[in-house]
NUKOL-148978 format. One record per residue (C-alpha): residue number from 0; residue in three letters; x, y, z. Coordinates in nm, 3 decimals. Layout:
BEGIN
resi resn x y z
NUM ALA X Y Z $
...
//
This chain:
BEGIN
resi resn x y z
0 MET 10.002 8.230 10.567 $
1 ILE 9.899 8.327 10.216 $
2 LYS 10.054 8.531 9.937 $
3 LEU 9.976 8.900 9.972 $
4 ARG 9.889 9.139 9.694 $
5 LYS 10.151 9.351 9.520 $
6 ARG 10.272 9.624 9.751 $
7 PRO 10.107 9.966 9.688 $
8 PRO 10.313 10.283 9.622 $
9 VAL 10.534 10.425 9.896 $
10 PRO 10.332 10.640 10.140 $
11 PRO 10.431 11.008 10.109 $
12 GLU 10.514 11.020 10.480 $
13 LEU 10.825 10.809 10.413 $
14 LEU 10.945 11.058 10.151 $
15 LEU 10.951 11.360 10.381 $
16 PRO 11.279 11.547 10.453 $
17 LYS 11.272 11.444 10.819 $
18 VAL 11.299 11.079 10.716 $
19 SER 11.599 11.148 10.494 $
20 LYS 11.756 11.346 10.779 $
21 ARG 11.713 11.050 11.016 $
22 LYS 11.873 10.815 10.761 $
23 LYS 12.177 11.044 10.742 $
24 TYR 12.193 11.049 11.121 $
25 LEU 12.201 10.669 11.128 $
26 GLU 12.471 10.667 10.863 $
27 GLN 12.683 10.904 11.073 $
28 ILE 12.660 10.660 11.364 $
29 ILE 12.787 10.382 11.137 $
30 ASN 13.065 10.601 10.998 $
31 ASN 13.181 10.660 11.355 $
32 ALA 13.225 10.283 11.393 $
33 ASN 12.919 10.247 11.615 $
34 TYR 12.583 10.081 11.562 $
35 PRO 12.240 10.237 11.618 $
36 SER 12.031 10.129 11.914 $
37 SER 11.652 10.114 11.915 $
38 LYS 11.628 10.470 12.052 $
39 ASP 11.807 10.603 11.743 $
40 PHE 11.520 10.497 11.515 $
41 THR 11.240 10.754 11.514 $
42 PRO 10.927 10.544 11.435 $
43 TYR 10.812 10.718 11.118 $
44 TRP 10.654 10.384 11.019 $
45 ARG 10.365 10.452 11.256 $
46 GLY 10.054 10.663 11.187 $
47 PRO 9.959 10.687 10.818 $
48 VAL 10.233 10.443 10.714 $
49 LYS 10.102 10.175 10.948 $
50 THR 9.747 10.243 10.832 $
51 ALA 9.858 10.191 10.472 $
52 ILE 10.026 9.856 10.540 $
53 TRP 9.730 9.745 10.757 $
54 GLY 9.494 9.819 10.467 $
55 HIS 9.720 9.639 10.223 $
56 HIS 9.716 9.329 10.447 $
57 ARG 9.336 9.360 10.482 $
58 GLY 9.372 9.396 10.857 $
59 LYS 9.542 9.057 10.901 $
60 CYS 9.871 8.955 11.055 $
61 CYS 10.101 8.847 10.771 $
62 TYR 10.203 8.537 10.969 $
63 CYS 9.912 8.392 11.168 $
64 GLU 9.631 8.550 10.957 $
65 ARG 9.432 8.670 11.254 $
66 LYS 9.248 8.999 11.216 $
67 ARG 9.398 9.278 11.422 $
68 ASP 9.296 9.638 11.486 $
69 ASN 9.530 9.893 11.337 $
70 ASN 9.581 10.064 11.673 $
71 ARG 9.582 9.767 11.912 $
72 GLU 9.777 9.441 11.938 $
73 SER 9.961 9.506 11.613 $
74 ASP 10.298 9.622 11.479 $
75 VAL 10.470 9.730 11.162 $
76 GLU 10.705 9.437 11.124 $
77 HIS 11.052 9.500 10.982 $
78 PHE 11.104 9.185 10.776 $
79 ARG 11.479 9.239 10.794 $
80 PRO 11.537 9.355 11.156 $
81 LYS 11.664 9.708 11.195 $
82 THR 11.869 9.690 11.518 $
83 GLU 12.019 9.341 11.537 $
84 ILE 12.011 8.994 11.382 $
85 LYS 11.948 8.748 11.663 $
86 ASP 12.056 8.439 11.466 $
87 ALA 12.387 8.590 11.354 $
88 GLY 12.478 8.798 11.658 $
89 LYS 12.530 9.092 11.425 $
90 PRO 12.390 9.444 11.381 $
91 GLY 12.065 9.473 11.190 $
92 TYR 11.967 9.621 10.857 $
93 TRP 11.970 9.980 10.981 $
94 TRP 11.963 10.119 10.626 $
95 LEU 11.626 9.949 10.564 $
96 ALA 11.454 10.098 10.870 $
97 TYR 11.250 10.340 10.657 $
98 GLU 11.218 10.129 10.343 $
99 TRP 10.855 10.059 10.249 $
100 LYS 10.955 9.728 10.088 $
101 ASN 11.081 9.604 10.426 $
102 TYR 10.748 9.649 10.609 $
103 LEU 10.480 9.393 10.689 $
104 PHE 10.180 9.410 10.923 $
105 ALA 10.193 9.164 11.214 $
106 CYS 10.022 9.097 11.543 $
107 LYS 10.227 9.163 11.855 $
108 THR 10.234 8.795 11.952 $
109 CYS 10.389 8.682 11.623 $
110 ASN 10.623 8.979 11.603 $
111 GLU 10.730 9.061 11.958 $
112 ASP 10.705 8.719 12.126 $
113 HIS 10.830 8.499 11.844 $
114 LYS 10.981 8.650 11.528 $
115 ILE 11.151 8.932 11.720 $
116 THR 11.484 8.994 11.539 $
117 HIS 11.532 8.650 11.387 $
118 PHE 11.650 8.651 11.027 $
119 PRO 11.847 8.335 10.941 $
120 LEU 11.980 8.261 10.593 $
121 LEU 12.016 7.938 10.399 $
122 PRO 12.370 7.792 10.417 $
123 HIS 12.468 7.936 10.078 $
124 GLY 12.334 8.284 10.159 $
125 GLN 12.564 8.586 10.179 $
126 ARG 12.467 8.830 10.454 $
127 SER 12.431 9.191 10.336 $
128 THR 12.631 9.430 10.553 $
129 GLY 12.521 9.769 10.422 $
130 GLU 12.330 9.956 10.158 $
131 ARG 12.615 9.907 9.910 $
132 THR 12.591 9.526 9.933 $
133 SER 12.326 9.319 9.758 $
134 LEU 12.023 9.164 9.924 $
135 ALA 11.974 8.932 9.627 $
136 ASP 12.247 8.695 9.747 $
137 GLU 12.108 8.653 10.099 $
138 HIS 11.853 8.374 10.038 $
139 PRO 11.653 8.419 10.361 $
140 ILE 11.493 8.124 10.534 $
141 LEU 11.193 8.330 10.646 $
142 ILE 10.920 8.342 10.380 $
143 ASN 10.816 8.689 10.264 $
144 PRO 10.444 8.663 10.179 $
145 ILE 10.460 8.951 9.933 $
146 ASP 10.744 8.811 9.725 $
147 GLU 10.659 8.440 9.761 $
148 ASN 10.357 8.216 9.802 $
149 PRO 10.365 8.055 10.149 $
150 GLU 10.125 7.787 10.025 $
151 ASP 10.417 7.645 9.825 $
152 PHE 10.600 7.579 10.152 $
153 ILE 10.328 7.497 10.406 $
154 GLU 10.044 7.247 10.452 $
155 TYR 9.804 7.169 10.738 $
156 SER 9.707 6.865 10.944 $
157 TRP 9.430 6.828 11.201 $
158 PHE 9.403 6.586 11.491 $
159 THR 9.277 6.552 11.850 $
160 ILE 9.512 6.560 12.151 $
161 GLY 9.370 6.491 12.498 $
162 LYS 9.226 6.788 12.682 $
163 ASN 9.335 7.023 12.404 $
164 GLY 9.075 6.870 12.175 $
165 LEU 9.090 6.924 11.800 $
166 LEU 9.399 7.111 11.679 $
167 VAL 9.514 7.229 11.337 $
168 LYS 9.891 7.224 11.286 $
169 MET 10.098 7.387 11.013 $
170 ASN 10.373 7.175 10.855 $
171 GLY 10.661 7.270 10.629 $
172 THR 10.684 7.088 10.297 $
173 ASP 10.991 7.219 10.112 $
174 PRO 11.327 7.033 10.111 $
175 ASP 11.520 7.339 10.238 $
176 GLY 11.305 7.353 10.552 $
177 ARG 11.202 7.715 10.496 $
178 GLY 10.836 7.641 10.562 $
179 GLU 10.906 7.457 10.887 $
180 GLN 11.150 7.720 11.011 $
181 THR 10.911 8.004 10.925 $
182 ILE 10.643 7.826 11.129 $
183 THR 10.885 7.792 11.421 $
184 ILE 11.024 8.147 11.401 $
185 ALA 10.677 8.307 11.397 $
186 GLY 10.533 8.063 11.654 $
187 LEU 10.255 7.952 11.422 $
188 ASN 10.193 7.624 11.604 $
189 ARG 10.132 7.774 11.946 $
190 THR 9.844 7.584 12.107 $
191 PRO 9.587 7.867 12.126 $
192 LEU 9.638 7.935 11.755 $
193 MET 9.607 7.567 11.659 $
194 ARG 9.289 7.547 11.865 $
195 GLU 9.146 7.862 11.708 $
196 ARG 9.204 7.728 11.356 $
197 ALA 9.023 7.408 11.451 $
198 THR 8.704 7.600 11.537 $
199 ARG 8.664 7.665 11.163 $
200 ILE 8.632 7.298 11.069 $
201 ARG 8.270 7.243 11.169 $
202 ARG 8.151 7.532 10.954 $
203 MET 8.354 7.411 10.656 $
204 ASP 8.214 7.058 10.696 $
205 LEU 7.860 7.198 10.686 $
206 ILE 7.940 7.391 10.368 $
207 ILE 8.083 7.077 10.207 $
208 GLU 7.762 6.892 10.290 $
209 MET 7.564 7.174 10.133 $
210 VAL 7.761 7.135 9.810 $
211 LYS 7.697 6.760 9.807 $
212 ILE 7.325 6.809 9.864 $
213 GLY 7.317 7.064 9.585 $
214 GLN 7.491 6.823 9.350 $
215 LYS 7.225 6.559 9.417 $
216 HIS 6.942 6.808 9.385 $
217 PRO 7.044 7.057 9.113 $
218 ASP 6.704 7.223 9.123 $
219 LEU 6.795 7.370 9.462 $
220 SER 7.009 7.684 9.495 $
221 VAL 7.196 7.544 9.794 $
222 ALA 7.502 7.448 9.589 $
223 ASP 7.542 7.801 9.454 $
224 LEU 7.513 7.940 9.807 $
225 ALA 7.774 7.694 9.934 $
226 ARG 8.014 7.783 9.654 $
227 ASP 7.978 8.151 9.742 $
228 MET 8.055 8.067 10.104 $
229 ILE 8.370 7.879 10.001 $
230 GLN 8.479 8.176 9.792 $
231 ASP 8.427 8.407 10.089 $
232 LEU 8.614 8.188 10.340 $
233 THR 8.909 8.138 10.105 $
234 SER 8.942 8.500 9.988 $
235 GLY 9.256 8.687 10.087 $
236 GLY 9.072 8.904 10.338 $
237 SER 8.935 8.610 10.535 $
238 LYS 9.083 8.507 10.868 $
239 PHE 9.281 8.181 10.829 $
240 ALA 9.231 8.184 10.451 $
241 GLY 9.537 7.961 10.408 $
242 PHE 9.388 7.685 10.622 $
243 HIS 9.045 7.724 10.462 $
244 ARG 9.200 7.680 10.118 $
245 ALA 9.391 7.369 10.225 $
246 TYR 9.082 7.213 10.385 $
247 PHE 8.851 7.265 10.088 $
248 ARG 9.120 7.144 9.847 $
249 ALA 9.166 6.829 10.054 $
250 ALA 8.790 6.773 10.028 $
251 GLY 8.810 6.795 9.648 $
252 PHE 8.670 7.146 9.603 $
253 ASP 8.976 7.318 9.460 $
254 ALA 8.767 7.459 9.174 $
255 TYR 8.571 7.671 9.423 $
256 VAL 8.870 7.806 9.618 $
257 SER 8.951 8.175 9.579 $
258 THR 9.306 8.293 9.523 $
259 ASN 9.226 8.666 9.542 $
//
């Protein structure tokens, strides 16, 4: 996970009268002492809205950082779940169902198989129960990559385990355990994902060797080429940019790492 760019303006499709009408319909359900089910939420977050959030995320899942097609194997993820809160056994944040600030782009594996409707809070957090209550006092455990920098909460380790070969694991680093719980909630240490991250190591090792050769032979342009390659692999649009950044920093090349 990496920090995402500032969210762009609200897509006009979310400002249409039909969206406001659906919000009022949901409010009527609540006023009648009921709670909306999934069928009550018309998915106005699809189409152009999904395309906008996909572009903002540079085509990557906000959790695992794999590239995903806008129309296949991907979802608009409601950061605060709209129908229910699995951890609390309570209704979800129905009033945020059409809020642009509540959307992230995620792959179906991270979203539908793992994160689902989890949204735990830190022990001192106060759960919001409606649009008239504050979200500021909630203190979620799950890291929001637009509002926070996941790299402040997560690091990586790599090792070999039997027939699985080389694996790259994500580890939480903060005392509140938010990094570790985010990793668990989104399933970011599932074996296929750890194995896929590990396939990047050989290429990064070769680039590091190129830099070292260039430092010994400054008349060659190989060092400049290697630095450009590091910039590319660690840019925000690169698959597994978070791991790439951690690996090059561990090798002593922090000065070449991109944060864009």
